[in-house]
N, C-alpha and C positions, 0 to 999 in steps of 0.2 A: 424297543426304544426308538424314538424318533429323533433324528439329528437334523438340525436346520443348517443349511448351507448358505452362506452369505451370497447375495446376488452381486454380479459385477456392476460396478458403477458405470455411468455413461462414458467416463474418461477411460475405463479399462476395456470397454467393448471395442472389438476390431471393426473399423469402419472401412468398407470397400471403397477404393478411390473411384471417382467418376471419370468419364472420358475427358471432361474439361480439366480435372486435376492432373490426369496423366499427360495431357497435352502441355500444360504449364511445366510439369516436371521434365518432360522430354526437351522442351525448349531451353530450360535452365541448364540441364546437364550438357546439352549440345554447345551452349555458349561457354560453359566452363571448359569443355574440351578444347575449344578454339584457343582459349587463354593459355591453357597448359602447353599446347603445341607451340604457341608463339614463344612462351617462356623457355621451352626446351631449345628452340632454335637460337634464341638470344644467348642462353647459357653455353651452347655448343660453340658459338662464335667467340664468346669471351674466354672459353676454355682454351681454344687454339692460341689466342694471344697470350694468356697467362702461362701456358705450358712452354711457349717459345721463350718468354722472358725468364722463366724458371731455369730452363736448360742453359741459357746464356750465362745466368748468374751462378750456377753451380761451380764451374771452375774458378770463378772470381772469389767466391767464399772459401772454396776448398783449398786454394793456394795458401791462404793465411792460416786456416785451421790445421793444415798439415805441419806448419811450423810451430804454432802455439799450443795446440792441444796436448802434446806430450808433456808440457811443462805445467799446464794450468788445469787439466782435468783431474778431479779427485779420484783416488784409487778406491777400489771396492771395499777394502778393509778399513778405510778411514771412517770414523764415526762423525756424524754431523754435529757441529757445535757453532756457537755464535749465531748471528743473524743471517737468515736466508732470504734473499730477494728473488722473487719469481715474476717473470713476465709471461702472462698467459695470453695467447693470441687466438681470437675468435673472429666472428664476422658481425657486421651490423645488421644484416638482413637474414630472414628465415627462409623457409621452404627449400632447405638444402640438406635434408636428411638428418642424421644424428651427429654431424661433426662437432657442433657446438655443445651438445649434451655430453659427448665423450670428454671434451676438454673440462667441462664443469665437474664431471664425475671424478676425473683425475685430480683436479685441484682439491676437491673435498677429501680425497684420500691423503693427499700431501698435507693438508691442514690438520687432519686427525692424527697423522703420524707425528707432526711437529708438536702437537699438543701433548701427546704421550711422552715424548722425550723432553718436553718443556723447552723447546727451541723457539726462539722468536722468528716470526715469518712475516715478511712484507709482500703484499700481492699487488702487482701492477697489471691492469687488464686493458687489452686492446680489443675493441669491439663491444657493442652494446648487448649482445646476446649472452655472453658469459657473465657480464655484470648483472643482468636481470635474473640470472639463475643462481647468483651467489649473494646478492645484496640482502636477502631475507635471513639466511642461515649463517653466513660467514662474513658479514659486513665488518666485523672487528679486524679482519686480516687485510682488508683492502686499503692500500696506501694511496693510489691514484688510478684513474681510468681515462681512457682516450676513446672518445666517440667520433663517428663520422670520419674514420681514418681512411676509408676506401672511396671517398668521394672522387679523388683523382687517382692516377696511376701510382703504384708503389715505387718510390724512388729511394736512392741511397741517402738523400737528405732526411727523409722521414725516418729511416733506420738509424741514422746518426743521432737524430733528436731523441728517439726512444732509448738508445744506448746511453746517451748523456743523462737522461732522466733516471735510468737505473743506477748509474754510478754516482748520482747526487746523494744517494743514501749509502754510506759505507756498510758493507756486508761481508760476511765470511765467504759466502758462495752466491753466485748469480746463475739462475736457471731460466731457460726459455722453453716454454711449453707450447707445442704447435701440432698441426696435422701434417704428417709427412706423406707426400704424394708418391704412390707406387704405380698405380694405373687408374683408368677411369672408374673402376669399380672397387679399387683397393687402396685404402689409406689408413694410417694408424696414428694415434697420439704418441708423440715422441718428446723426450725432454733432453736438453743439452745443459749440462751443469759445469760451470767453471769456478775455480777458486778466485779469490779477490786479487787485485793487482799487486798486493803486497808480496805475493809468493814469488814474483819476478825479482825481488830484491835479495833473495836467498843466494848464498855463495854457490858458485858452480853453474848457475842458470845462464845460458848463452855466453859462457866464458870463452867459447871458441870464436866468438865474433868480436870485431873491433867497432867501436861506436864513435861517430863524429858528434861532438857536443857532450852534454851531460848525460851519462848513462841512464840515470833514474828517469829523467824527463823523456828520453827516447823510448824506454821500455813502457812508460805509462801511456805514451801516445800509441805505441804499437798495440798495447792491450785494448785501448778504447777502439782503435781501428778494427781489430779482430772481432770485438764484440759487435760493432756496427755491421761488419760483413756478415756475421752469423745471424743477426736480427734481420738483415735484408734478405738473406736466403730463406729464413724461416717464414717471413711474411709472404714471399712469393710461393713457397710450398703450400702455405695455408690457403692463399687465394686460389691456387690451382685446384686444391682439394675441394674448396667450396663450390667452384663452378662445375667440377665433375660430379659432385654429389647432387647439386641442383639439377643438372641435366638428367641424371639418373632418376631423381625423384619426380621430375616433370614427365619423363617417359613412362614411369609406372602410373602416374596419375592419368595420363592420356589413355593408356591401355585400360585402366579401370573405368574411365569414363566411357570408352568405346563399348565395354561389356555392359555397363549400365544402360547405355542407349539401346543396345540390342534387346535387353530384357524388357525395358519400358515400352519400346516400340512393339514388341510381340504382345505384351499385355494390352496395350492401347488398341492394336488392330483386332485382337480377340473381342474386346468389349464393343468396339465399333461394329464388327461383323455381327455380334450377338444382337445389338440394338437394331441393325438393319434387318436381320432375320425376323426379329419380333414384330417390327413394323410391317413387313411384308405379310407375315402370317395374319396379323390383325386386318390388313387390307383385304386379303383373300377371304378371310372368314366373314368380314363385313359385306363383301360383294356377294357371297353365297346367300346371306340372309335377305338381301334385297330382291334377288331373283327367286 
């Protein structure tokens, strides 16, 4: 029996690159390598600034959290009920590894869990990258989004505005989702969840303190201030993680470009040497026929 084999189409055939093609490729990869090296240096400079601001803000946020969290953090055995408001913090720019995709993945898990328990969930997003990753599949959960948040430095005024927007929608719990910075190569997605401000009105809460003025007003102000401090700290943690991840990504890209340049240059030199050898052989052979 004869079996016919289909012949490869011109598009499927492997075409050997010419010296001109390899020269163009070498030039393009070298140019890309210069860009990635420059981006790595910029990210390293921004990382030092962001890490310094983050370390300064940690005691500022921690002082309020140590006072408030024993009263407002839900216990592990408490079942979620009522509306849950989530502030997801991401970045506006890419080329920073997987920090944004991790936040998106965690949000999707939270949305699926809320759907199973039939819990209402409102999602507030900081940064365009998380928004673009959720708008197609989970747009029904998105309440509001904030783009171009990082055009200027992260300030407490910005954090206060975000905290105010969160509290504008009454909810049973308020959760902040962000990238927690550990080191230049280690950061993880972390969630901080607080009960609503109504929990401070329970009997026995801060009963050991004396208040000047209306107790309910003071406690409401303290709750909002604590939420703003927490948002401020989480924003700085996320910005530091972003710059560290971008620096690492650009370093890897620069190393990969260096390896590609070495391989392409080797192939380019081999083809050029082969062409020179062929031309010399033809000249010698032609000279022999003349004499």
